[in-house]
N, C-alpha and C positions, 0 to 999 in steps of 0.2 A: 405490455412488454412480456415476452416469454423468457423465462430463466434458462440458462444453459444447464442442461441435465446430462451428466456423464456417469458411467459406472466408475467404481474405484479403479478397476483395471484400465479403463480408458484414460483416467487422470494419470496413473502411474506410467503409462506408455507415452503420454504427451509431455510430461514435465520431467525436469531433472530431479534427482533425489532430493536436493535442497529445496527446489521450488515446491515439490510435493509436500515435504515436511512443513514448510511455512504455510503455503496456501491451503492445503487440505487437512493438516493436522494441527494447525494453529501454533506452529513453532515460531521461534525468534532467532534470527542470526546474531552472532556475537557483535557487540558494538565495535564500530570503526573498522569492520571487515568487509562491508558490502560495497559492491561496484559503484553505487550512486551516492554514497555518503558525501564525498568531496567532489562530485561531478556537477558542473553548473553550465553545461552546454545547452543551447536552445533546443527545444523540442517538446513533445508531448509524452507524458508517462502513461503507459497503458497497463492494464492487468496482464500479467504474464500467463494467466490461465485462459482468458477468453478474448483479450485484445480490447476491452472497453477502455475508452479514454477516461483517465482518472484525475490527472493533475497536469497543469501547464508549467513549463520551466520558469516562467516569470513569477510563480507563487512559491518557488523553492528558495530556501535560505539556509545558512549555516547556523544551526541551533547549538552546535557543540555537543549534542546528545549521543552521537555515534551512529545515527541512522539518518537516511534522507528525511528532511523535514519540509513541510509545505504549510502555508498559512490558510489555504482554502482549496477545495476540490475544483475541478474544471466546471462542474455543474452539480447542483444540489442532489439530483437523482443518481449521480454516479456511485454514491456510497450508501451503505446501510450501517447502522450502529447498534450495538447492544452492550449491556453491562457485563463486564468480565470480572469475576471474583476469584480468579485463579491466583496462585502464588501469594496468598495472604494480603492481596490488595484489591481495591475497588477501582476499576478503570473502565474507560469506554473503548470497546473494540471497534475497529473499522473493517468492513468487508466490502468487496466488490458487489454492487447491486445486481449485476447480471449473472455471476456464477457463484456467489457466496464465498469466494476465496478470502481467507484471512490476509489482511494487508499490514495491520499494525494497530496502533492506538492513537486517540486524539486527546490532547491535554489543553487546559485553559491557560497556558502560560506562553503563548506565542506573540508575535509582533502585531502591530497595527497593519491592516485595518480590521482584522477579525479577532485578534487576541488568541487565536488557536494555533496549536502545533500538532500537525498530523505527522506522527513519527512512524515511518513506513519502512518495512523490510525491503532491501534491494532485490531479494529473491522473488518478491511478489510482483515486481513491476519490470517493464522494458521501456527504454526510451526510444521514441520514434523521432528522428531528426526533422521530420516535417512538422512545422508549427501549425496548429489549427487556428 
């Protein structure tokens, strides 16, 4: 698989300022403000940077955390993870496997069947109403 490679200028031209801040600068939107926090329509959630399929709507649930939450990615190879020690915490950062865009974090306090909570910034994803 070939990774999406773009210059900083290309990312800035393609993304909104908020998408750029989240996806390329590892920002976080304020809780309970994102477009998809309380949206539960059917569809596939794709990376806002490159369009890669990341999550299916049937894996989305209301965790009450203030960000869209999913209990599993659409496929194991959709995401990459790394340890994030910013802000005085140790967390697992989740990135798009194709473009490396920051999506959010994954926590081990989710529902069955995985026990995981993928806490994802709305600015980093776009819902495609076509269910895969």
